[in-house]
C-alpha positions in Angstrom: -125.9 -162.1 33.0 -127.2 -164.4 30.0 -130.3 -164.3 29.3 -132.9 -167.7 29.9 -135.7 -168.6 28.0 -138.5 -169.8 30.4 -141.9 -171.4 29.6 -145.3 -171.7 31.7 -148.9 -172.1 31.9 -149.3 -168.1 31.6 -147.5 -165.3 30.5 -147.1 -164.0 34.5 -146.4 -167.4 35.9 -143.4 -167.3 33.3 -142.2 -164.1 34.7 -142.4 -165.2 37.9 -140.1 -167.9 37.3 -137.8 -165.3 35.9 -137.7 -163.2 38.7 -137.1 -166.4 41.0 -134.6 -167.7 38.8 -132.8 -164.1 38.6 -133.6 -162.9 42.1 -134.8 -159.9 40.7 -137.7 -157.8 40.2 -140.2 -158.0 37.0 -139.1 -153.9 36.7 -135.4 -154.9 36.8 -136.0 -157.9 33.3 -135.9 -157.0 29.7 -139.0 -159.9 28.8 -139.4 -160.7 25.4 -142.5 -162.7 24.3 -141.4 -165.6 21.9 -145.4 -167.3 21.4 -147.0 -170.0 22.7 -146.0 -173.8 22.0 -148.0 -177.0 22.4 -146.7 -179.3 24.0 -149.2 -181.9 22.9 -148.7 -184.9 19.7 -148.1 -182.8 16.5 -149.4 -179.7 17.7 -152.7 -181.2 17.9 -153.8 -182.5 21.1 -152.5 -181.6 25.1 -151.9 -178.1 27.0 -150.0 -175.4 25.8 -147.5 -173.2 27.3 -146.4 -169.7 26.6 -142.9 -169.3 25.9 -140.9 -166.1 26.8 -136.8 -164.6 26.3 -135.4 -162.8 29.8 -132.1 -160.6 30.4 -131.5 -159.0 33.5 -131.3 -155.0 32.6 -127.5 -153.8 32.9 -127.7 -151.2 36.1 -125.9 -148.2 35.5 -127.1 -146.5 38.6 -123.0 -146.9 40.2 -122.3 -144.9 36.6 -125.4 -142.6 37.3 -124.1 -141.4 40.8 -120.7 -141.0 40.3 -121.3 -138.8 36.9 -123.6 -136.6 39.3 -121.7 -136.3 42.3 -118.6 -135.1 39.6 -120.9 -132.1 38.2 -121.2 -130.7 41.1 -118.1 -131.3 42.8 -116.5 -130.0 40.2 -117.9 -126.6 41.2 -116.9 -126.7 44.7 -113.3 -127.7 44.7 -110.8 -128.3 41.0 -108.8 -131.3 40.6 -111.1 -134.2 42.6 -111.6 -137.7 42.1 -114.3 -139.7 42.1 -114.3 -143.6 43.1 -117.4 -145.7 43.2 -118.5 -149.3 43.8 -121.4 -151.4 45.3 -121.9 -153.0 48.2 -125.0 -155.0 48.5 -127.4 -152.5 48.0 -125.7 -149.4 48.7 -123.5 -147.5 46.3 -120.7 -145.7 47.6 -119.2 -142.7 46.3 -115.5 -141.7 48.0 -114.0 -138.1 46.9 -110.9 -137.8 46.6 -109.2 -134.2 46.6 -106.3 -131.2 47.3 -109.0 -129.5 50.1 -111.4 -132.3 51.6 -112.2 -130.1 54.5 -114.1 -128.2 52.1 -116.0 -131.3 50.7 -116.6 -132.6 54.3 -118.1 -129.3 56.1 -118.1 -128.8 59.7 -119.0 -131.4 61.3 -120.0 -133.3 58.0 -122.7 -131.2 57.3 -121.4 -130.3 53.6 -120.9 -133.9 52.8 -124.5 -135.3 54.1 -126.0 -132.2 51.8 -124.1 -133.8 48.7 -125.5 -137.2 49.6 -129.2 -135.8 49.8 -129.0 -134.5 46.7 -127.3 -137.7 45.3 -130.4 -139.4 47.0 -133.0 -137.7 45.6 -131.6 -137.5 42.0 -130.7 -141.1 41.7 -133.6 -142.6 42.9 -135.9 -139.8 40.6 -133.8 -141.7 37.8 -134.4 -145.2 38.6 -137.7 -146.9 39.9 -136.1 -148.8 42.7 -134.9 -147.0 45.8 -131.1 -146.7 45.6 -129.2 -145.4 48.9 -125.9 -143.7 48.1 -123.4 -142.7 50.4 -120.9 -140.1 50.1 -117.5 -140.3 51.8 -114.2 -138.4 51.7 -111.2 -139.2 53.3 -112.6 -141.9 55.3 -114.3 -139.2 57.5 -117.7 -141.8 57.4 -116.1 -144.5 59.4 -114.3 -142.3 61.6 -117.5 -140.9 62.3 -119.4 -143.4 62.8 -117.1 -145.1 65.4 -117.1 -142.1 67.1 -121.1 -141.9 67.0 -121.4 -145.3 68.4 -119.3 -144.3 71.2 -121.2 -141.0 72.1 -124.4 -143.7 71.8 -123.3 -146.0 74.2 -121.8 -143.4 76.7 -125.3 -141.7 76.7 -127.2 -144.9 77.4 -124.9 -145.6 80.2 -125.9 -142.4 81.2 -129.5 -142.6 80.8 -129.8 -146.6 83.1 -127.4 -145.0 85.4 -129.9 -141.3 86.1 -133.2 -143.4 85.2 -133.8 -139.9 83.1 -134.5 -139.4 79.2 -130.8 -138.4 77.8 -131.2 -136.1 74.4 -128.5 -135.9 71.7 -129.1 -132.9 69.3 -130.3 -133.3 66.0 -128.4 -135.3 63.8 -128.9 -136.7 60.1 -131.1 -139.9 59.1 -127.8 -141.8 58.5 -126.3 -141.0 62.1 -129.7 -141.3 63.7 -129.5 -145.0 61.8 -126.4 -145.5 63.9 -127.6 -144.4 67.1 -130.5 -146.8 66.8 -128.5 -149.4 65.9 -125.8 -148.9 68.7 -128.5 -149.6 71.3 -130.7 -152.2 69.8 -129.7 -154.8 71.9 -129.5 -152.8 75.3 -133.1 -154.2 77.1 -132.1 -151.1 79.7 -132.9 -147.9 77.4 -135.2 -147.6 73.8 -134.5 -144.9 71.5 -136.7 -142.4 69.6 -136.3 -139.9 67.0 -138.4 -136.7 67.3 -138.2 -133.4 65.3 -139.1 -131.5 61.8 -137.4 -131.4 58.9 -134.4 -133.8 58.1 -132.2 -133.4 60.9 -134.2 -134.9 64.0 -133.6 -135.0 67.8 -132.6 -139.0 69.2 -133.9 -139.5 72.8 -132.8 -142.4 74.7 -135.2 -143.3 77.3 -134.6 -145.9 80.4 -137.3 -148.5 80.4 -139.0 -148.3 83.7 -139.7 -152.2 84.2 -135.9 -152.8 83.8 -134.1 -153.2 87.4 
């Protein structure tokens, strides 16, 4: 994005206009004060305005996340490639290597650990919150589809037995998938409980629904 010059009665008003123009926060903009200009006749009569030049800061969060993951993965498995892309507000990092099983781990535990570390590291660098997703061999998509099927199956069980059904402790990412899978089902509700990163998900039938 290129720079723009904005005029307003006050500097803060000019900054607010800039944020709206770029659809970014003040922290994501480089702001240069250009001084005060007069809108009156010969600069003697009339009101004055503040003028600023605004340029969006370069978002290098993708490159930072990619580089951190490269350094970590190189210690685990040689000859791996890390590809990166931005999808909306999320950063997707994909690991391609000769031994994906080591990087994925049992039930994706290694991927989850890598993702946790990368998110902590990247969010420490940037002022705004960045969500990083780490994947390998399309494991995330396959896992999510399987988890959605499990959530729907457990939801049906809860409705049929009219008893709470529990899903063993899972990561925040996986809990979100379960909650979303059953969000539109008015016959059950979901809640997470437990200590630490991994928590159980409870699928509770609504008593007031027939």
